[in-house]
KOLVOLO-534755 format. One record per residue (C-alpha): residue number from 1; x, y, z; residue in one letter. Coordinates in steps of 0.1 Angstrom, whole numbers, plus 2048, in hexadecimal, padded with zeros to 3 digits. Example, Ala and Ser with C-alpha at 12.3 -4.5 7.8 and 13.67 -1.06 7.14 Angstrom:
<recs>
1:87B:7D3:84E:A $
2:889:7F5:847:S $
</recs>
This chain:
<recs>
1:7BD:BF5:2F0:M $
2:7CC:C10:306:D $
3:7CF:C05:32A:K $
4:7C0:C25:337:Y $
5:7A0:C26:322:I $
6:783:C1C:338:G $
7:795:C23:358:R $
8:788:C3B:372:K $
9:7A2:C51:382:L $
10:79D:C5B:3A6:D $
11:77A:C4C:3A3:G $
12:770:C6A:38F:R $
13:780:C6E:36C:Y $
14:776:C52:354:E $
15:78E:C4F:337:I $
16:77C:C4C:315:T $
17:796:C50:2FA:E $
18:7BA:C5A:2F2:L $
19:7BB:C7C:2E0:I $
20:7E0:C86:2E1:G $
21:803:C77:2E5:V $
22:820:C8C:2F1:G $
23:844:C88:2FB:G $
24:83E:C87:320:M $
25:818:C80:323:A $
26:7FA:C73:311:D $
27:7D9:C86:311:V $
28:7B7:C75:314:Y $
29:794:C7F:311:K $
30:780:C78:331:A $
31:75F:C7E:342:T $
32:75E:C8E:364:D $
33:743:C78:375:M $
34:73C:C91:391:I $
35:739:CB1:37C:D $
36:72C:C9E:35E:N $
37:743:CAF:345:K $
38:75D:CA6:32C:T $
39:781:CAC:336:V $
40:7A4:CA5:329:A $
41:7BC:C90:33F:V $
42:7E1:C92:33A:K $
43:7F3:C73:347:I $
44:819:C74:34C:L $
45:82B:C59:33A:K $
46:83A:C3D:34F:R $
47:85F:C45:348:E $
48:85A:C68:356:Y $
49:844:C5C:373:A $
50:861:C47:37F:E $
51:87A:C65:37E:N $
52:878:C73:3A2:E $
53:887:C94:399:E $
54:871:C99:37B:F $
55:853:C8D:390:L $
56:85A:CA6:3AB:R $
57:85B:CC3:392:R $
58:83C:CB6:381:F $
59:828:CB6:3A1:R $
60:834:CD9:3AC:N $
61:82E:CE8:38A:E $
62:80C:CD8:386:S $
63:800:CE9:3A5:K $
64:80C:D0B:398:M $
65:7FC:D05:376:I $
66:7DB:CFF:387:A $
67:7DC:D23:393:S $
68:7DB:D31:370:L $
69:7B9:D40:366:S $
70:7B8:D52:345:H $
71:7A1:D52:326:P $
72:7BF:D47:310:N $
73:7CC:D2C:327:V $
74:7BD:D09:329:V $
75:7AE:D04:34B:K $
76:7BD:CEA:363:V $
77:7A2:CDB:379:Y $
78:7B4:CC1:38D:D $
79:7D5:CAF:392:V $
80:7DA:C8C:39F:G $
81:7F8:C7A:3AC:F $
82:7FD:C56:3B7:S $
83:819:C3D:3B8:N $
84:812:C31:395:K $
85:7FF:C4E:384:L $
86:803:C73:380:Q $
87:7E9:C87:36D:F $
88:7DB:CA9:367:I $
89:7B6:CAF:35F:V $
90:7B1:CCC:347:M $
91:796:CDE:333:E $
92:78C:CCA:314:Y $
93:790:CDF:2F4:I $
94:77B:CD4:2D7:N $
95:791:CE4:2BC:G $
96:7B1:CE0:2A9:I $
97:7D5:CE9:2B1:T $
98:7E5:D08:2A1:L $
99:7FE:CF0:291:K $
100:7E2:CDF:27E:E $
101:7D4:D01:273:Y $
102:7F7:D0C:267:I $
103:7FC:CEC:254:E $
104:7DA:CF0:243:N $
105:7DF:D15:23A:E $
106:805:D12:233:E $
107:80A:D38:236:V $
108:7F4:D4E:24C:L $
109:7EA:D72:245:T $
110:7FA:D8B:25C:W $
111:7D8:D94:26A:Q $
112:7D1:D70:275:D $
113:7F5:D6C:282:S $
114:7F2:D8B:297:V $
115:7D0:D80:2A5:H $
116:7DF:D5F:2B1:F $
117:800:D6C:2BE:V $
118:7F0:D87:2D4:I $
119:7DA:D6D:2E5:Q $
120:7F8:D57:2EB:V $
121:80C:D74:2FA:L $
122:7EF:D7D:311:R $
123:7EE:D5A:31E:A $
124:814:D5A:323:L $
125:813:D7C:335:Q $
126:7F9:D6E:34D:H $
127:810:D50:354:A $
128:82F:D65:357:H $
129:81F:D7C:370:D $
130:81A:D5D:386:K $
131:83F:D53:381:G $
132:837:D37:369:I $
133:84B:D32:349:V $
134:83B:D1B:32F:H $
135:85C:D10:31E:R $
136:84B:CFC:302:D $
137:838:D15:2ED:I $
138:830:D06:2CB:K $
139:812:D04:2B5:P $
140:80B:CE0:2C1:Q $
141:804:CEE:2E4:N $
142:7EB:D08:2D9:I $
143:7C7:D00:2D3:M $
144:7B0:D13:2BD:M $
145:78A:D16:2BD:F $
146:775:D1B:29D:E $
147:771:D40:2A6:D $
148:797:D45:2A7:G $
149:79A:D45:2CD:T $
150:7BC:D39:2D8:I $
151:7C3:D24:2F8:K $
152:7E7:D1C:303:V $
153:7EA:CFA:313:M $
154:804:CE1:31F:D $
155:815:CF5:33A:F $
156:81F:CD3:347:G $
157:844:CD9:343:I $
158:842:CFD:34F:A $
159:85C:D09:368:K $
160:859:D23:382:S $
161:86E:D41:379:A $
162:873:D46:39F:R $
163:887:D26:3A2:E $
164:8AB:D2D:3A2:Q $
165:8B8:D0A:39D:A $
166:8BC:CFC:37B:F $
167:8C1:CD8:372:T $
168:8D0:CC9:353:A $
169:8B0:CB4:34F:T $
170:8A0:CD4:342:D $
171:8B5:CD3:323:Q $
172:8A1:CB6:315:T $
173:880:CC7:31A:I $
174:86F:CDC:2FF:G $
175:86A:CDA:2DA:T $
176:88A:CE0:2C6:V $
177:87B:CF3:2A9:H $
178:86F:D0E:2C1:Y $
179:889:D0C:2DC:I $
180:89B:D2C:2E7:S $
181:8C1:D2E:2E4:P $
182:8C6:D2F:30A:E $
183:8AF:D11:30E:Q $
184:8C3:CFE:2F3:A $
185:8E3:D07:306:R $
186:8D5:CFA:327:G $
187:8D6:D1D:336:D $
188:8BC:D29:34F:Q $
189:89C:D34:33D:T $
190:882:D4F:345:D $
191:865:D61:335:E $
192:87B:D6D:318:K $
193:87F:D48:30D:S $
194:85A:D46:307:D $
195:85B:D67:2F3:I $
196:876:D57:2DC:Y $
197:860:D39:2D6:S $
198:842:D50:2CD:V $
199:859:D62:2B4:G $
200:862:D41:2A4:V $
201:83D:D38:2A2:M $
202:835:D5A:294:F $
203:850:D55:279:Y $
204:841:D34:26F:E $
205:81E:D41:26C:M $
206:828:D5D:254:L $
207:842:D4A:23F:T $
208:834:D27:23F:G $
209:855:D19:24B:R $
210:869:D16:26B:K $
211:888:D2C:26F:P $
212:89F:D0E:275:F $
213:899:CEA:269:D $
214:8AD:CCA:267:S $
215:8A9:CA5:269:D $
216:8BC:CA5:28A:K $
217:8AE:CB6:2A9:P $
218:8D1:CBE:2B6:V $
219:8D9:CD0:296:T $
220:8BA:CE6:299:I $
221:8C3:CEE:2BD:A $
222:8E6:CF9:2B2:V $
223:8D7:D0F:297:M $
224:8C2:D20:2B0:H $
225:8E1:D28:2C4:M $
226:8F8:D33:2A8:K $
227:8E6:D39:287:N $
228:8D1:D57:27C:M $
229:8B0:D50:26B:P $
230:8A8:D5B:248:K $
231:895:D7C:248:R $
232:86F:D76:247:P $
233:869:D8F:22C:R $
234:883:D7E:216:A $
235:86C:D5F:217:I $
236:84B:D72:216:N $
237:84D:D96:209:P $
238:829:D9C:213:D $
239:833:D9D:238:I $
240:832:DC1:244:P $
241:853:DCF:24E:A $
242:846:DD7:271:G $
243:83D:DB3:278:L $
244:85E:DA7:26C:E $
245:86F:DBE:285:E $
246:859:DB0:2A1:I $
247:861:D8C:297:I $
248:887:D92:296:L $
249:887:DA4:2B7:R $
250:874:D88:2C8:A $
251:88E:D6F:2B9:M $
252:8AE:D81:2C4:E $
253:8C9:D69:2CF:K $
254:8D1:D7E:2EE:D $
255:8B3:D7E:305:P $
256:8BB:DA2:310:E $
257:8B5:DAE:2EC:N $
258:893:D9E:2EA:R $
259:872:DAB:2F7:Y $
260:875:DA9:31C:Q $
261:850:DA1:323:T $
262:833:D93:30F:A $
263:821:DB4:316:S $
264:83D:DC7:304:D $
265:839:DB2:2E5:M $
266:813:DB6:2E6:I $
267:817:DDC:2E8:K $
268:82C:DDC:2C8:D $
269:813:DC5:2B6:I $
270:7F6:DDB:2C0:E $
271:809:DFA:2B3:S $
272:80F:DE8:292:F $
273:7EA:DDE:28F:K $
274:7E0:E03:293:S $
275:7F9:E0C:277:N $
276:804:DEE:261:P $
277:81C:E03:24D:S $
278:831:E0E:26C:M $
279:855:E04:271:V $
280:863:E02:294:F $
281:887:E09:28A:G $
282:896:DED:29F:Y $
283:8AD:DE3:282:Y $
284:8BB:DF6:264:E $
285:8C6:DE9:242:E $
286:8E7:DF3:232:V $
287:8FA:DE8:212:A $
288:8DB:DEB:1FC:D $
289:8BE:E03:1FC:E $
290:8A6:DEA:1EC:L $
291:88D:DE0:207:E $
292:888:DBD:1F9:T $
293:8AC:DB3:1F3:T $
294:8B9:D93:202:T $
295:8DD:D9F:204:T $
296:8D9:DBA:21E:S $
297:8E9:DB9:240:E $
298:8D4:DC2:25E:I $
299:8E3:DD2:27C:Y $
300:8D6:DDB:29F:L $
301:8D2:E01:2A0:K $
302:8DD:E02:2C4:E $
303:8FD:DED:2C2:E $
304:902:DEB:29C:K $
305:90A:DC6:2A1:S $
306:902:DB0:283:P $
307:8E2:D9B:287:L $
308:8EC:D83:26B:Y $
309:90D:D70:269:E $
310:923:D75:24B:E $
311:920:D52:23E:E $
312:8FA:D56:23C:N $
313:8F9:D75:226:Y $
314:917:D6B:210:D $
315:902:D50:201:D $
316:8E6:D68:1FA:E $
317:8F9:D7F:1E1:I $
318:8E5:D7F:1C1:D $
319:8FB:D82:1A2:D $
320:8DD:D8B:18D:D $
321:8DA:DAB:1A1:E $
322:8FD:DB5:198:I $
323:8F7:DAD:173:D $
324:8D7:DC1:174:D $
325:8EB:DDF:180:D $
326:903:DDD:164:E $
327:8E7:DD9:14A:T $
328:8D6:DF8:158:D $
329:8F6:E0C:153:D $
330:8F2:E09:12D:D $
331:8CE:E12:12B:E $
332:8D1:E38:122:A $
333:8EF:E4D:116:D $
334:8E0:E6C:126:D $
335:8E2:E5C:149:D $
336:904:E4D:144:E $
337:915:E63:15D:T $
338:8FB:E5E:177:D $
339:8FC:E38:172:D $
340:922:E38:176:D $
341:91E:E4A:197:D $
342:904:E31:1A3:E $
343:91A:E14:198:E $
344:938:E23:1AA:G $
345:923:E27:1CA:E $
346:917:E03:1C7:S $
347:93A:DF6:1C2:R $
348:947:E0C:1DE:S $
349:930:DF9:1F6:L $
350:935:DD7:1E8:F $
351:95B:DD6:1E7:I $
352:960:DE0:20C:P $
353:947:DC6:216:V $
354:958:DAA:203:M $
355:97A:DB6:20F:T $
356:96E:DB4:233:A $
357:961:D91:22D:V $
358:982:D86:21E:T $
359:996:D95:23A:I $
360:980:D84:254:A $
361:984:D63:242:F $
362:9A9:D66:241:I $
363:9AB:D6F:267:V $
364:996:D51:270:V $
365:9AB:D3A:25A:A $
366:9CB:D47:26A:V $
367:9BE:D41:28D:F $
368:9B3:D1E:283:F $
369:9D5:D15:275:I $
370:9E7:D23:294:L $
371:9D0:D0E:2AA:W $
372:9D9:CEE:296:L $
373:9FE:CF6:297:V $
374:9FD:CFC:2BC:K $
375:9EB:CDB:2C1:G $
376:A06:CC9:2AD:V $
377:A22:CD9:2C0:I $
378:A12:CD1:2E2:N $
379:A0C:CAD:2D7:G $
380:9E6:CB0:2D1:G $
381:9C8:CC7:2D5:P $
382:9C4:CDD:2F3:T $
383:9AD:CD1:30F:T $
384:990:CE4:31D:S $
385:97D:CE0:33D:R $
386:957:CDB:33D:Y $
387:93C:CD2:356:E $
388:92D:CB0:350:M $
389:90B:CB3:33F:P $
390:8ED:C9D:347:N $
391:8EB:C82:32D:L $
392:8D0:C6E:33E:V $
393:8AF:C6F:32A:G $
394:8C1:C77:309:M $
395:8C3:C61:2EB:D $
396:8E6:C51:2EA:Y $
397:8ED:C5C:2C6:Y $
398:8E0:C7F:2CB:E $
399:8F5:C83:2EA:A $
400:914:C79:2D6:K $
401:90B:C93:2BC:D $
402:904:CAE:2D6:A $
403:923:CA9:2EB:Y $
404:93F:CA3:2D2:T $
405:959:CAD:2EC:Y $
406:950:C8E:300:L $
407:959:C6A:2F9:D $
408:937:C59:301:I $
409:93A:C34:304:Q $
410:920:C19:30C:I $
411:926:C08:32D:N $
412:908:BEF:32C:E $
413:8E6:BEB:31B:T $
414:8C7:BDB:328:E $
415:8A2:BD9:322:N $
416:88E:BF2:336:S $
417:86E:C07:335:T $
418:883:C23:325:Y $
419:882:C29:2FF:E $
420:89C:C17:2EA:K $
421:8BF:C29:2EA:D $
422:8B6:C3F:307:L $
423:8D2:C46:320:I $
424:8C7:C3E:344:Y $
425:8E8:C3F:356:F $
426:90A:C51:354:Q $
427:929:C4A:368:D $
428:934:C6F:36C:I $
429:91D:C84:382:A $
430:90C:CA3:373:V $
431:921:CC2:37B:G $
432:942:CB0:380:D $
433:960:CC0:36E:T $
434:96B:CAE:34F:I $
435:983:CB4:332:S $
436:980:CB2:30D:T $
437:981:C8E:300:G $
438:979:C7F:322:Q $
439:967:C5E:321:T $
440:946:C5B:332:V $
441:934:C39:334:Y $
442:90F:C37:331:V $
443:8F4:C1C:334:N $
444:8DD:C1B:316:V $
445:8BA:C0C:315:S $
446:8B2:BF0:2FC:L $
447:88D:BF9:2FF:G $
448:870:BE6:30E:V $
449:876:BC0:311:S $
450:85E:BAC:2FB:M $
451:852:B8A:309:V $
452:840:B6E:2F6:Q $
453:81E:B67:305:V $
454:81D:B42:311:P $
455:801:B2B:305:D $
456:7EA:B25:324:V $
457:7CB:B19:312:K $
458:7B9:AFC:325:N $
459:7CE:B03:344:Y $
460:7BB:B09:365:H $
461:7BA:B2F:369:Y $
462:7CF:B2E:389:D $
463:7EC:B1C:378:M $
464:7E9:B31:359:A $
465:7EA:B51:36E:K $
466:80B:B46:37E:K $
467:81A:B3D:35C:M $
468:812:B60:34F:L $
469:81E:B72:36E:E $
470:83F:B5F:36C:Q $
471:845:B71:34B:E $
472:83F:B92:35D:K $
473:81C:B98:34E:F $
474:7FF:BA7:361:V $
475:7E1:B90:35E:V $
476:7BD:B9C:35A:E $
477:7A2:B81:35D:Q $
478:781:B80:349:R $
479:767:B65:348:Y $
480:751:B59:32B:E $
481:73E:B3B:31E:M $
482:754:B24:309:S $
483:74A:B1C:2E5:S $
484:769:B06:2E1:E $
485:760:AEC:2FB:G $
486:778:AFA:316:V $
487:76D:AEE:338:E $
488:764:B05:355:T $
489:782:B18:365:S $
490:799:B0F:348:M $
491:7A9:B2A:333:V $
492:799:B30:311:I $
493:7B2:B49:302:R $
494:7C8:B67:30A:T $
495:7CC:B8A:2FB:E $
496:7E6:B8E:2ED:P $
497:7E4:B6B:2E0:A $
498:7FC:B4F:2E8:A $
499:81D:B52:2D5:G $
500:81A:B78:2D0:E $
501:833:B90:2DF:E $
502:829:BA9:2F9:A $
503:83B:BC2:30F:E $
504:848:BB4:330:A $
505:831:BC2:34C:G $
506:814:BC8:334:S $
507:7F1:BBA:33B:T $
508:7E5:B98:32D:I $
509:7C0:B92:32C:I $
510:7B8:B6E:335:M $
511:795:B60:32B:Y $
512:789:B45:342:I $
513:76C:B2D:339:S $
514:74C:B2F:34D:K $
515:741:B0F:33D:G $
516:73A:B00:31B:I $
517:723:B16:307:E $
518:701:B08:2FD:N $
519:6E1:B16:2EE:N $
520:6CF:B1E:30F:T $
521:6D4:B35:32C:I $
522:6C6:B37:34F:T $
523:6B9:B5A:357:I $
524:6C8:B6B:375:Q $
525:6B8:B85:38C:N $
526:6C0:BA7:37D:L $
527:6AA:BBC:393:V $
528:6BF:BD4:3A8:G $
529:6DC:BD6:38F:K $
530:6E3:BF5:37A:T $
531:6D5:BF3:357:I $
532:6F9:BF4:349:E $
533:704:BD6:35F:E $
534:6E4:BC3:356:A $
535:6E9:BC9:331:K $
536:70D:BBE:331:K $
537:703:B9E:344:L $
538:6E6:B96:32C:C $
539:6FB:B9D:30D:E $
540:717:B88:31B:F $
541:6FF:B6B:31D:Y $
542:6F1:B71:2FB:G $
543:6D0:B81:304:L $
544:6C0:B9E:2F0:V $
545:6B9:BBB:307:V $
546:69B:BD3:303:I $
547:69D:BF1:31B:E $
548:67F:C01:32A:Q $
549:67F:C1D:343:E $
550:665:C23:35D:S $
551:65E:C39:37C:P $
552:669:C29:39C:S $
553:674:C31:3BF:T $
554:695:C1F:3B7:E $
555:6B4:C33:3AD:D $
556:6B7:C3D:389:E $
557:6C3:C21:371:N $
558:6BC:C05:389:I $
559:6AA:BE7:37A:V $
560:688:BE4:38B:I $
561:679:BC7:376:A $
562:682:BAD:35C:Q $
563:66B:B9D:343:S $
564:679:B79:349:I $
565:679:B6D:36D:E $
566:698:B60:37F:E $
567:6A3:B3C:379:N $
568:68F:B38:359:Q $
569:6A2:B26:33D:V $
570:6A0:B37:31B:V $
571:6B1:B34:2F9:D $
572:6CF:B4A:2F1:I $
573:6C3:B68:2DD:G $
574:6A3:B6B:2F1:T $
575:696:B8F:2F7:E $
576:694:B9B:31B:I $
577:685:BBC:325:T $
578:696:BCE:341:L $
579:682:BEA:352:T $
580:697:C03:364:Y $
581:690:C21:379:S $
582:691:C44:36A:N $
583:696:C53:38C:G $
584:673:C62:38D:Q $
585:65A:C57:3A8:D $
586:63C:C44:399:P $
587:619:C52:39B:T $
588:5FA:C3F:3A6:G $
589:5D6:C42:3B2:V $
590:5CF:C35:3D5:V $
591:5AB:C2D:3DF:P $
592:5A1:C3B:401:F $
593:583:C30:416:S $
594:575:C40:436:L $
595:559:C32:44D:T $
596:542:C4D:45B:L $
597:537:C4E:480:P $
598:514:C3F:484:E $
599:506:C60:492:N $
600:518:C77:479:A $
601:502:C93:46C:T $
602:508:CAF:454:G $
603:51B:CB6:434:R $
604:541:CB1:433:F $
605:55F:CB0:41C:V $
606:581:C9F:41F:L $
607:5A2:CB0:412:D $
608:5C2:C9D:40D:F $
609:5E2:CB3:412:L $
610:607:CA9:40C:D $
611:624:CB3:421:S $
612:626:CD5:40F:N $
613:602:CDD:417:G $
614:5F8:CD7:3F2:T $
615:5D5:CC8:3EE:T $
616:5D8:CA8:3DA:L $
617:5B3:C9F:3DB:A $
618:592:CA9:3E9:S $
619:571:C96:3EC:T $
620:550:CA2:3E0:S $
621:537:CAD:3FB:T $
622:530:C90:413:I $
623:50B:C91:420:N $
624:50A:C7B:43E:A $
625:4E5:C75:43A:A $
626:4EA:C66:417:Y $
627:50E:C5A:415:S $
628:508:C3A:427:G $
629:522:C2C:440:S $
630:542:C34:42C:S $
631:552:C4C:413:V $
632:568:C40:3F6:N $
633:580:C56:3E2:T $
634:5A2:C55:3D1:T $
635:5C3:C68:3D5:V $
636:5DE:C6C:3B9:E $
637:603:C71:3C0:G $
638:626:C63:3BC:S $
639:63E:C50:3D2:G $
640:637:C4C:3F7:V $
641:628:C6B:408:Q $
642:618:C74:42A:Q $
643:5F6:C82:424:I $
644:5E1:C96:43D:V $
645:5BB:C92:43B:V $
646:5A6:CB1:445:I $
647:581:CAE:44E:L $
648:56B:CCD:448:S $
649:547:CD2:453:N $
650:533:CE9:43B:Y $
651:518:CF0:455:A $
652:530:CFD:471:T $
653:54E:D07:45B:N $
654:564:CF4:472:K $
655:583:CE1:467:Q $
656:598:CC7:479:V $
657:5B4:CAD:471:K $
658:5A4:C8B:46D:L $
659:5C4:C78:46A:G $
660:5E7:C74:45A:V $
661:5ED:C58:441:Y $
662:60B:C49:42E:N $
663:601:C46:409:F $
664:616:C2E:3F3:D $
665:60E:C39:3CF:F $
666:625:C1E:3C1:T $
667:613:C00:3D2:N $
668:5F1:C13:3D4:L $
669:5ED:C0F:3F9:T $
670:5E9:C25:418:Y $
671:5EB:C21:43D:S $
672:5E1:C37:45B:A $
673:5FC:C48:470:V $
674:5E2:C59:486:T $
675:5BC:C58:483:E $
676:59E:C64:498:D $
677:57E:C63:484:I $
678:565:C66:4A0:Q $
679:579:C82:4B1:G $
680:57C:C96:491:A $
681:557:C95:48A:F $
682:550:C9F:4AF:E $
683:568:CBC:4AB:A $
684:556:CCA:48D:V $
685:533:CC5:49D:D $
686:52B:CA9:485:G $
687:51C:C91:49E:I $
688:4F6:C90:4A7:N $
689:4EE:C8D:4CD:H $
690:4C7:C85:4D0:P $
691:4B3:C8C:4F1:T $
692:4A7:C6A:501:E $
693:488:C63:517:A $
694:48D:C60:53D:P $
695:495:C3E:549:T $
696:49C:C42:56F:D $
697:484:C46:58C:A $
698:479:C6A:595:P $
699:486:C7B:5B4:V $
700:46E:C7A:5D2:I $
701:46C:C9B:5E4:I $
702:45A:C9F:606:N $
703:43F:C85:603:P $
704:421:C8C:61A:V $
705:410:C6E:62B:I $
706:3EE:C76:639:T $
707:3E2:C54:63F:D $
708:3F6:C40:658:P $
709:3E7:C21:64A:A $
710:3FC:C0B:635:P $
711:402:C18:612:M $
712:3F7:C06:5F3:T $
713:3FD:C21:5D9:D $
714:418:C3A:5E5:P $
715:415:C5D:5D9:I $
716:434:C66:5C4:I $
717:43D:C8A:5BC:Q $
718:458:C97:5A6:T $
719:46B:CB7:5AB:A $
720:46D:CD1:58F:P $
721:487:CCA:575:D $
722:4A8:CD7:583:P $
723:4C1:CEA:56D:I $
724:4DE:CD3:566:I $
725:4FA:CD0:54D:D $
726:4F1:CAD:544:N $
727:4D6:CAE:529:P $
728:4CA:C8B:534:E $
729:4B0:C8F:551:P $
730:4B4:C7A:570:V $
731:493:C68:578:V $
732:48A:C56:598:T $
733:46C:C3E:596:Q $
734:456:C30:5B1:A $
735:459:C0B:5B8:P $
736:43F:BF2:5AE:E $
737:423:BEC:5C7:P $
738:42D:BD3:5E1:S $
739:41B:BBD:5FA:S $
740:436:BC4:613:E $
741:432:BDE:62E:E $
742:433:C02:621:P $
743:44F:C19:629:I $
744:446:C34:643:V $
745:458:C54:641:T $
746:457:C73:657:E $
747:46B:C92:65D:T $
748:482:C9A:679:N $
749:486:CBB:68B:S $
750:49C:CC8:66F:N $
751:482:CC0:655:G $
752:495:CA2:647:D $
753:484:C82:63E:L $
754:488:C65:655:T $
755:47D:C42:651:A $
756:477:C25:668:E $
757:486:C04:65F:P $
758:46E:BF0:64A:P $
759:460:BD1:657:A $
760:46D:BBF:639:T $
761:48A:BC4:621:A $
762:48C:BE8:614:P $
763:484:BF2:5F0:V $
764:4A3:BFE:5DC:D $
765:498:C1D:5C8:F $
766:4B7:C1C:5B3:E $
</recs>
């Protein structure tokens, strides 16, 4: 299993599957856990991640690529760099590559080809305007939707055209079938290099074959530099002449003779689309007037320099055409003179051409012989001076084929993380002056070292881990019940298994026994775990899980109940129901009770309002005369809410807050935060205040005593009712008859009552 699958990069991008393998990076399908969308993650391969120069360029270019925003460019959402991992997060395209489409169709119509190429050129123009050159345009790097929309991807090895420096490392980057001549030579590349690659791709779409092909990549690169391709219309005569001119101009060896910008090429294609029969006149044919001939030479109109080398078209001469001309001369006696003239004209063109070819061949042969003679006289071949190329990163055998003027010898070999036969060191620095035949020593990789996994079964896991780590393995520990009788903490097995070979530094999974497996299991507490965690745990122990969701105040997917209680022992295979929260607050009906004041009177209603002022419930009319001492009702809601209870009096149309309560609709309970029942009923005039009979003694005002004799029945007078705020009258009563001496009162000069001290204790009127 791929080591990245299941990992979460930056705590956000969860890798789900491998969807593409490239020369420098692998592409994975992943889920963005924050934005909840599918993305593609491109992870740089280890051998490039360990190359500091390449890593520096990768980081700088990744940041530039993220700035691209165009309908025909795959979006880059994020880039990540760490000590061990470099990755780019891109838009995920659910489609096929243009390569797959070409392989399926073999030869595309010119209409489809034009439709695809224009979209590619628009994407490149957008990148070129930002100073970014793709440098690896090929059908494999172009995605296609079902509706024919094109998206260019994999700008991962793009290089800023504004960078003046050029490193020899760049020579190894790119795909050789679509590489430009200057890129193959190791020269500095710019936008015109991308245009050449588009021309090659255009050629392949319309002909069904690549312009140059070979079993050896180096040979193909040399052909791009030196050879001229076969004319597209010689392969597929159905290609319009105008399109052939566009392709050939895009594939010019000299960048200055190509289209200078992607927009220039688009302009010509659009002109062709408006008039498919048009010819641009960039090239003219001579030596034969037949449009479909394969023997014609093509020249640049501006410079009249041959586009095809002589060795290419010499092989294309068709003897049948010459025979056909001779046969045609005998067809009619009446036209004999005309035919002779035509034959003379044909021969007049053919002979000079063949003469020129012969002379050129002789001249080349003479120079070659002179060169050999000079070498013999001087004691050997002449020496030339070169700059030392960068061989690091190249295959050893390909390097020997590419740089035949060097004597490349192996200095040492060793196992490494590099691919087998890859050069990882050279003893002459890049750029140093060297001569033909000079020996350069290189170090060549033997590939990744393979190590046999030791047998650690029945070892204690601490000892087993040390044994595996001694062999340079990374150990991952997992636990399970043993069906083989392996005791607790001992190793059951490893993956890869003991005796198998694995890469040094790779991960070995070590399974450790949790105990000897039996037919029963003790249930754990699963409440509070996520449903996924609880399921894995149950399945690990052999329980059959039934899932059930329910509203709850807990977070979504948290287990809130289990059908078998903790610590119960059950058989393996027992079903257990796990109830988990669906993230929605549960609803419930809470009973509410209110005790009325004893002297409440009138008709009332209670309203229950939530924090938004929405009425959740209202009681029916409460008649204090008939409702008894309490009122009972119910309130329905969800979660835990604070509810305000409003008391309304129908008779007075007054309303007041009776109290604030916390309602728990999950546990069906409520509690008062604030409450004033008596005060609320008072405020809405819902309390009856009855008038009571006098209980106190009446007030005595100016009693008149006419008989100085002792009193037996005192005369008591009451004053008229005074006007007072208190509705309860104040009454003063006379004392009971007494055998004691009566109280004698009289008035003084001011008219006030005076009294003599009684002979006995005074009577207290209060």
